[in-house]
C-alpha positions as CSV (number, residue, x, y, z in Angstrom):
1,M,0.0,0.0,0.0
2,L,1.4,3.4,-1.0
3,F,1.2,6.5,1.1
4,T,0.2,8.2,-2.1
5,S,-2.6,5.9,-3.0
6,E,-6.3,6.8,-2.7
7,I,-7.0,3.8,-0.5
8,F,-4.4,4.9,2.0
9,I,-5.3,8.6,2.0
10,F,-9.1,8.2,2.2
11,L,-9.6,4.9,4.0
12,F,-6.6,3.3,5.8
13,L,-5.2,6.4,7.4
14,P,-8.4,8.0,8.7
15,V,-9.8,4.7,10.0
16,T,-6.5,3.9,11.7
17,L,-6.2,7.3,13.2
18,I,-9.7,7.3,14.6
19,I,-9.5,3.8,16.1
20,N,-6.1,4.7,17.6
21,L,-7.6,7.8,19.3
22,L,-10.6,5.9,20.6
23,L,-8.5,3.1,22.1
24,G,-6.9,3.4,25.5
25,E,-3.1,3.4,25.9
26,R,-3.2,-0.3,26.9
27,Y,-4.5,-1.5,23.5
28,R,-2.8,1.0,21.1
29,N,0.3,-1.0,20.5
30,I,-1.6,-4.2,19.8
31,F,-3.8,-2.3,17.3
32,L,-0.9,-0.5,15.6
33,L,1.0,-3.8,15.3
34,S,-2.1,-5.4,13.6
35,A,-2.6,-2.3,11.4
36,S,1.1,-2.4,10.4
37,L,1.0,-6.1,9.5
38,F,-2.2,-5.5,7.5
39,F,-0.5,-2.5,5.7
40,Y,2.4,-4.7,4.7
41,A,0.3,-7.7,3.8
42,W,-1.8,-5.6,1.5
43,G,1.0,-5.7,-1.1
44,E,3.1,-8.5,0.3
45,P,0.7,-11.2,1.6
46,I,3.2,-14.0,1.6
47,F,6.3,-12.0,2.8
48,V,4.5,-10.8,5.9
49,L,5.6,-14.2,7.2
50,C,9.2,-13.2,6.6
51,M,8.7,-10.1,8.7
52,I,7.0,-12.2,11.5
53,I,9.9,-14.6,11.5
54,S,12.3,-11.6,11.8
55,I,10.3,-10.3,14.7
56,I,10.3,-13.6,16.6
57,A,14.0,-14.3,15.9
58,N,15.3,-10.9,17.0
59,Y,13.1,-10.8,20.0
60,S,14.6,-14.2,21.0
61,F,18.2,-13.0,20.4
62,G,17.5,-10.1,22.7
63,I,16.2,-12.3,25.5
64,L,19.1,-14.7,25.1
65,L,21.6,-11.9,25.3
66,E,20.1,-10.8,28.6
67,K,20.1,-14.3,30.0
68,N,23.6,-15.2,28.9
69,G,25.5,-12.0,29.8
70,N,25.7,-10.5,26.4
71,N,27.4,-13.5,24.8
72,K,29.2,-12.6,21.6
73,I,28.3,-15.9,20.0
74,I,24.6,-15.1,20.3
75,L,25.3,-11.7,18.7
76,T,27.2,-13.4,15.9
77,F,24.3,-15.7,15.2
78,S,21.9,-12.8,15.2
79,V,24.0,-10.9,12.6
80,I,24.3,-14.1,10.5
81,F,20.6,-14.7,10.6
82,N,19.7,-11.1,9.6
83,L,22.3,-10.8,6.9
84,G,21.4,-14.3,5.7
85,L,17.8,-13.3,5.3
86,L,18.8,-10.1,3.5
87,V,21.3,-11.9,1.2
88,F,18.9,-14.7,0.3
89,F,16.1,-12.4,-0.8
90,K,18.0,-9.5,-2.1
91,Y,21.3,-10.9,-3.6
92,S,20.6,-14.5,-4.5
93,N,19.7,-13.7,-8.1
94,F,22.8,-11.4,-8.5
95,I,25.1,-14.0,-7.1
96,V,23.8,-16.8,-9.2
97,N,23.7,-14.7,-12.4
98,N,27.3,-13.6,-12.0
99,T,28.4,-17.1,-11.1
100,N,26.7,-18.4,-14.2
101,D,28.4,-15.8,-16.3
102,I,31.8,-17.1,-15.0
103,L,30.7,-20.8,-15.5
104,S,29.7,-20.1,-19.1
105,I,33.2,-18.6,-19.8
106,I,35.0,-21.7,-18.5
107,G,32.5,-24.1,-20.2
108,V,30.7,-25.4,-17.1
109,N,27.0,-26.0,-16.8
110,K,25.1,-23.2,-15.4
111,I,23.3,-23.3,-12.0
112,V,19.6,-23.8,-12.3
113,F,18.0,-21.3,-9.9
114,Y,14.5,-19.8,-9.7
115,D,14.4,-16.1,-9.3
116,V,13.8,-14.9,-5.8
117,V,11.2,-12.1,-5.3
118,L,12.4,-9.2,-3.2
119,P,10.1,-8.4,-0.3
120,I,9.5,-4.6,-0.1
121,G,11.4,-2.8,2.5
122,I,13.5,-5.8,3.7
123,S,16.7,-3.7,3.8
124,F,15.0,-1.2,6.2
125,F,13.4,-3.5,8.7
126,T,16.4,-5.9,8.7
127,F,18.7,-3.0,9.6
128,Q,16.3,-1.9,12.3
129,A,16.2,-5.4,13.8
130,M,20.1,-5.7,13.7
131,S,20.4,-2.3,15.4
132,Y,18.1,-3.5,18.2
133,V,20.2,-6.7,18.9
134,I,23.5,-4.8,18.7
135,D,22.3,-2.1,21.0
136,V,21.1,-4.7,23.6
137,Y,24.5,-6.3,23.3
138,R,26.2,-3.0,23.9
139,K,23.8,-2.2,26.8
140,E,22.8,0.9,24.9
141,A,19.1,-0.2,25.0
142,P,16.9,-2.2,27.3
143,V,15.8,-5.7,26.3
144,Q,12.2,-5.7,25.0
145,K,10.4,-8.5,26.9
146,N,7.0,-7.9,25.2
147,I,7.1,-9.6,21.8
148,L,4.1,-7.5,20.6
149,D,6.0,-4.3,21.3
150,M,9.1,-5.7,19.6
151,G,6.8,-6.5,16.6
152,L,5.5,-2.9,16.6
153,Y,9.1,-1.5,16.5
154,I,10.1,-3.6,13.5
155,S,6.8,-3.4,11.6
156,F,5.4,0.1,12.4
157,F,3.9,1.1,9.0
158,P,5.0,4.8,8.7
159,Q,8.7,3.9,8.3
160,L,8.3,0.2,7.4
161,I,9.0,0.1,3.7
162,A,11.3,3.1,2.9
163,G,12.6,4.4,6.2
164,P,13.9,6.3,7.9
165,I,15.8,3.6,9.8
166,V,14.6,4.0,13.3
167,R,17.0,3.0,16.1
168,Y,15.4,1.1,19.0
169,H,17.0,3.2,21.7
170,D,15.5,6.3,20.1
171,I,11.9,5.1,20.5
172,A,12.1,2.5,23.3
173,Q,10.4,4.8,25.8
174,Q,7.9,6.0,23.2
175,I,6.8,2.4,22.6
176,K,6.2,2.0,26.3
177,K,4.4,5.3,26.8
178,R,3.5,8.3,24.5
179,T,0.9,11.0,24.3
180,I,-1.1,12.4,21.4
181,T,-1.7,16.1,21.6
182,H,-3.4,18.6,19.3
183,E,0.0,20.2,18.6
184,K,1.5,16.8,17.6
185,M,-1.5,16.0,15.4
186,A,-1.4,19.4,13.7
187,Y,2.4,19.2,13.1
188,G,2.0,15.6,11.9
189,I,-0.6,16.6,9.3
190,K,1.4,19.6,8.2
191,R,4.5,17.4,7.8
192,F,2.6,14.7,5.9
193,I,1.1,17.3,3.5
194,I,4.6,18.7,2.8
195,G,6.0,15.2,2.0
196,F,2.9,14.3,0.0
197,T,3.3,17.4,-2.2
198,K,7.0,16.9,-2.6
199,K,6.4,13.4,-3.9
200,I,3.3,13.9,-6.1
201,V,3.9,17.3,-7.6
202,I,7.7,17.6,-7.7
203,A,9.2,14.1,-7.7
204,N,6.7,12.6,-10.1
205,N,7.1,15.4,-12.6
206,M,10.9,15.4,-12.5
207,G,10.9,11.6,-12.7
208,F,8.8,11.7,-15.8
209,V,11.4,14.0,-17.5
210,A,14.3,11.9,-16.2
211,D,12.8,8.6,-17.3
212,H,12.2,9.8,-20.9
213,I,15.7,11.2,-21.2
214,F,17.4,8.1,-19.8
215,A,15.3,6.0,-22.1
216,L,17.1,7.6,-25.1
217,D,20.1,6.0,-26.8
218,T,23.3,7.8,-25.6
219,S,24.2,8.6,-29.2
220,S,21.2,10.9,-29.3
221,L,22.1,12.8,-26.1
222,T,23.5,16.3,-26.3
223,P,25.3,17.8,-23.3
224,S,22.4,20.1,-22.5
225,L,19.9,17.2,-22.7
226,S,22.1,15.0,-20.6
227,W,22.4,17.6,-17.8
228,I,18.7,18.3,-17.8
229,G,18.2,14.5,-17.5
230,I,20.5,14.1,-14.5
231,I,19.3,17.3,-12.8
232,S,15.8,16.1,-13.1
233,Y,16.7,12.7,-11.6
234,S,18.7,14.4,-8.8
235,L,15.6,16.4,-8.0
236,Q,13.3,13.3,-8.4
237,I,15.3,11.1,-6.0
238,Y,15.6,13.9,-3.4
239,Y,12.0,14.9,-3.4
240,D,10.9,11.3,-3.7
241,F,12.8,10.1,-0.7
242,S,12.8,13.2,1.5
243,G,9.0,13.4,0.7
244,Y,8.5,9.8,2.0
245,S,10.6,10.6,5.1
246,D,8.5,13.7,5.7
247,M,5.3,11.6,5.4
248,A,6.8,9.0,7.7
249,I,7.8,11.6,10.3
250,G,4.4,13.2,10.1
251,L,2.5,9.9,10.4
252,G,4.7,8.9,13.4
253,M,3.8,12.2,15.0
254,M,0.1,11.7,14.5
255,F,0.4,8.4,16.5
256,G,2.6,10.0,19.2
257,F,6.1,9.0,17.9
258,R,8.9,11.4,17.3
259,F,11.3,10.1,14.5
260,L,14.7,11.8,13.9
261,E,15.2,13.8,10.7
262,N,16.5,12.0,7.7
263,F,17.3,14.9,5.3
264,N,18.8,18.3,5.9
265,Y,19.0,20.1,2.6
266,P,21.8,17.9,1.3
267,Y,22.2,19.7,-2.0
268,S,23.3,22.8,-0.1
269,S,26.4,20.9,1.0
270,R,30.0,22.2,0.4
271,S,31.7,18.8,0.4
272,I,30.9,15.1,0.0
273,R,31.6,14.8,3.8
274,E,28.9,17.3,4.5
275,F,26.6,15.7,1.9
276,W,26.6,12.4,3.8
277,K,25.8,14.3,7.1
278,R,22.7,15.7,5.4
279,W,21.5,12.9,3.0
280,H,19.7,9.8,4.3
281,I,21.0,10.6,7.7
282,S,19.5,7.4,9.3
283,L,21.5,5.2,6.9
284,S,24.8,7.0,7.0
285,T,24.7,7.1,10.8
286,W,23.8,3.4,10.9
287,F,26.9,2.5,8.8
288,R,29.0,4.9,10.9
289,D,28.0,3.4,14.3
290,Y,27.7,-0.3,13.3
291,L,30.5,-0.7,10.7
292,Y,32.8,2.3,10.5
293,F,33.5,2.8,14.2
294,P,33.9,-1.0,14.9
295,L,36.4,-1.1,12.1
296,G,38.4,1.6,13.9
297,G,36.9,4.6,12.2
298,N,39.4,7.4,12.0
299,R,41.2,6.3,15.2
300,C,43.9,4.5,13.2
301,N,46.6,5.1,10.6
302,K,45.6,6.8,7.4
303,I,45.7,3.8,5.2
304,T,43.4,1.8,7.5
305,M,41.1,4.8,7.7
306,Y,40.9,5.0,3.9
307,R,40.2,1.3,3.7
308,N,37.4,1.7,6.3
309,L,35.8,4.5,4.3
310,L,35.9,2.5,1.0
311,L,34.6,-0.6,2.7
312,V,31.7,1.3,4.3
313,F,30.7,2.9,1.0
314,F,31.1,-0.3,-0.9
315,M,28.6,-1.8,1.6
316,C,26.4,1.3,1.3
317,G,26.3,0.8,-2.5
318,F,25.6,-2.9,-2.1
319,W,22.8,-2.2,0.4
320,H,21.0,-0.2,-2.2
321,G,20.8,-3.0,-4.6
322,A,22.2,-6.1,-6.2
323,S,23.9,-4.4,-9.1
324,W,27.4,-3.5,-10.2
325,S,26.1,0.0,-10.8
326,F,25.2,0.5,-7.2
327,L,28.6,-0.9,-6.1
328,V,30.4,1.6,-8.4
329,W,28.2,4.4,-7.1
330,G,29.2,3.5,-3.5
331,L,32.9,3.3,-4.3
332,F,32.7,6.6,-6.3
333,H,31.5,8.4,-3.1
334,G,34.0,6.5,-1.0
335,L,36.9,7.7,-3.2
336,F,35.9,11.3,-2.9
337,L,35.5,10.9,0.8
338,V,39.1,9.5,0.9
339,L,40.2,12.4,-1.3
340,E,38.7,14.9,1.1
341,K,40.7,13.3,4.0
342,T,43.9,14.2,2.1
343,K,45.4,17.7,1.5
344,F,42.7,18.2,-1.1
345,G,40.2,18.5,1.8
346,V,42.2,21.4,3.2
347,F,42.4,23.0,-0.2
348,L,38.6,22.5,-0.6
349,D,37.9,24.1,2.8
350,N,39.7,27.2,1.7
351,M,37.9,27.5,-1.7
352,W,35.3,30.2,-2.4
353,Q,32.0,28.8,-1.2
354,P,30.2,28.8,-4.6
355,F,33.0,26.7,-6.1
356,R,32.6,24.2,-3.2
357,H,28.9,24.0,-3.9
358,M,29.6,23.5,-7.6
359,Y,32.2,20.8,-6.9
360,T,29.8,18.9,-4.5
361,L,26.8,19.0,-6.8
362,S,28.9,17.9,-9.8
363,V,30.3,14.9,-7.9
364,V,26.8,14.0,-6.6
365,M,25.1,14.3,-10.0
366,V,27.8,12.3,-11.8
367,G,27.4,9.7,-9.1
368,W,23.6,9.6,-9.6
369,V,24.2,8.6,-13.2
370,F,25.5,5.2,-12.0
371,F,22.6,5.0,-9.6
372,R,20.0,5.7,-12.3
373,A,21.4,4.0,-15.4
374,D,20.5,0.4,-16.2
375,N,24.1,-0.7,-16.6
376,L,27.7,0.5,-16.4
377,I,28.2,0.9,-20.1
378,Y,25.2,3.2,-20.4
379,S,26.5,5.1,-17.3
380,V,29.9,5.8,-18.9
381,D,28.4,6.8,-22.2
382,Y,25.9,9.1,-20.4
383,I,28.7,10.8,-18.5
384,K,30.7,11.3,-21.7
385,S,27.6,13.0,-23.2
386,M,27.4,15.3,-20.2
387,F,30.9,16.6,-20.9
388,G,30.6,16.6,-24.7
389,I,32.9,13.7,-25.3
390,G,32.4,12.0,-28.7
391,H,30.5,13.1,-31.8
392,R,26.7,13.1,-31.3
393,T,23.7,14.1,-33.4
394,S,20.3,14.4,-32.0
395,N,16.7,15.1,-33.1
396,Y,15.7,15.7,-29.5
397,Y,15.4,19.1,-27.7
398,I,14.9,20.1,-24.1
399,S,11.5,21.6,-24.9
400,M,10.3,18.2,-25.9
401,F,10.7,17.0,-22.4
402,L,10.1,20.1,-20.2
403,T,6.5,20.4,-21.4
404,Y,3.5,22.2,-19.9
405,E,4.0,23.1,-16.2
406,K,7.3,21.2,-15.8
407,P,9.7,24.2,-16.3
408,F,7.8,26.0,-13.5
409,I,8.0,22.9,-11.3
410,L,11.7,22.6,-12.1
411,I,12.2,26.1,-10.8
412,I,10.2,25.4,-7.6
413,A,12.3,22.3,-7.1
414,L,15.6,24.1,-7.4
415,I,14.5,26.7,-4.9
416,G,13.0,24.1,-2.5
417,M,16.2,22.1,-2.3
418,T,17.8,25.1,-0.5
419,P,16.9,26.4,3.0
420,I,15.7,29.7,1.5
421,I,12.0,29.2,2.2
422,P,12.4,28.2,5.9
423,K,14.6,31.3,6.4
424,I,12.0,33.5,4.8
425,M,9.2,31.9,6.9
426,K,11.3,32.4,10.0
427,L,11.9,36.0,9.2
428,I,8.2,36.6,8.5
429,N,7.2,34.9,11.8
430,H,9.7,36.9,13.7
431,R,8.6,40.3,12.3
432,T,4.8,39.6,12.3
433,V,2.9,40.2,15.4
434,N,-0.7,39.5,14.1
435,K,-2.5,36.2,13.6
436,V,-2.5,36.3,9.8
437,V,0.5,34.0,9.2
438,P,-0.9,30.9,10.9
439,Y,-4.1,31.2,8.8
440,A,-2.1,31.8,5.7
441,E,0.0,28.7,6.5
442,V,-3.1,26.5,6.9
443,F,-4.5,27.9,3.6
444,A,-1.2,27.1,1.9
445,Q,-1.2,23.6,3.3
446,M,-4.7,22.9,2.2
447,S,-4.0,24.3,-1.3
448,M,-0.9,22.1,-1.6
449,F,-2.9,19.0,-0.5
450,L,-5.7,19.7,-3.0
451,I,-3.3,20.3,-5.9
452,S,-1.5,17.1,-5.0
453,I,-4.7,15.1,-4.9
454,T,-5.6,16.5,-8.3
455,Y,-2.3,15.3,-9.7
456,L,-2.7,11.9,-8.0
457,I,-6.1,11.3,-9.5
458,N,-5.2,12.5,-13.0
459,S,-1.9,10.7,-13.3
460,S,-0.9,7.0,-13.4
461,Y,2.8,7.8,-12.9
462,N,3.5,7.3,-9.2
463,P,6.6,5.2,-8.5
464,F,8.6,5.2,-5.2
465,I,12.3,4.9,-5.9
466,Y,13.3,3.5,-2.5
467,F,10.6,0.8,-2.4
468,R,13.0,-1.5,-4.3
469,F,15.7,-1.2,-1.6
C-alpha cells in the first residue's frame, strides 16, 4: 500500500487514526501492530511471514543476550541470521547470475535457480532489527520483553518500507508510553502534506522527465539534454525520498512517535563529507555506528582509515541494490571521501563557497548517473555525453521533455532544495505580530494538498524509488 494511493489517504489512514484515538493506551500498541502487518500484507501477503519470523528471531536474540550475559556468540548468530535473510532475498539472483556468467566462460554447466522475489522494505526492517540486537549487546538499549512491542518496533507502518531507519534506543520509551496532543497532530498533518506534495507534484514530474531522457540511446544525447536529465533525476530522488521521510515523520507524530530527521538540505552541502551528514541521515549514521566505528573509524593510521571508508561505502552501495552500478556508485562516493581526507580536503575548505557547492553538486550528480542507469556501459556513455565527449547528433530538444508546467515545477524544485524558504518563513514569523501568518500557512497547506490530490487522481505515474531497496 502506497502513502500516495487513494485507498491509504481516504480509507486506511483516517480509519487507523480514529481507532487509535478511541482506544486506551493499553491497546494501542496491539492495534498499531495489527494495522502495520495488514498494511504490509496488502501488497506482500506472503512476505509478511518473513517479517514475523524476523520479529520472533530478533526478540529471541535479545532475550538470550540478557540471560547469557551479552554473549558474543549469540550476537554473531543474530548478525548471520539477519544478513542471511537479506542476502537470500536481495542478492541470490545477483550472485547466481554472476556465477553463471563465469561458468559459461569456462564451459561449465550453469546453476539452475529460480528467481527470488524481493520483499518490499526488507533492507530497512532488517537493519532496524540488527540495530536492536547490537544495542542490547552494547547495553545501549533495554531488552524488549514484550514480543508485541518488539513487533511494533520492526513493523510500524510509517517507516516500514522506505525508512527512515529508526534505532530502537530512540523510541524504546515511546513504545512504552507516549501522548497524542493537538500540537503533535497538527504538526504531523502539516509534515505529511509537505511530504505528499514533494512526492506527487515535484518528484513525479521530475521523474517523468528523467525517465524519458534516460530511455534515449546515448548517441542521441547532447550535453544540455544529458544535464537536464540528470538534474531532473537528482531532484526526483531527493523529493521522492525526502518526501517519503516527511510523510513517515508526520505519520509517526500523528500516532505520538517522534522520529529523527532523515534529510537536511543535502544539495546545499559544500563537500561530500557534508553531503553524507545531510543525505539519508539514518542510513549514514547506521553505517557509521555499526560498521565504520567498529572497524576503527578514523582512530587508526591513514591507510586503514581510507580502507574503512571505502569498505563502508562499498557496503552502502551494495545495500541499495544487487547491481554493479550500485557498487560503483558507492565506491565513487567513497573515493571522494578518501580524497577529502587528504590535502585536497584542506584545499577544498579554503575555496570560495560557490565553487565548493559546484564541486559537490557535480560529484553527486555524476554519481547519480551510476545510480539511475540500467548498466555501467550506459552510465559511462551518459557521463561522456554530459561533458561533450564524442560526436553526437540528436533530433531531441529540451523543450520536448520540459512540457506544460514542468519548467515551472523545475524552478520550484531548485528553490526548494535550498533552505531559502524556511529562512524567509522564520523572518516573517519573527517580524509579524498579528495572527495572519498561521491562517495563511493553513490555507497554503490545504492548497498544496488539493493540488497534490488532483495530480494523484489525474496521473498513473506514481513510483517510489526506495521501495526496491
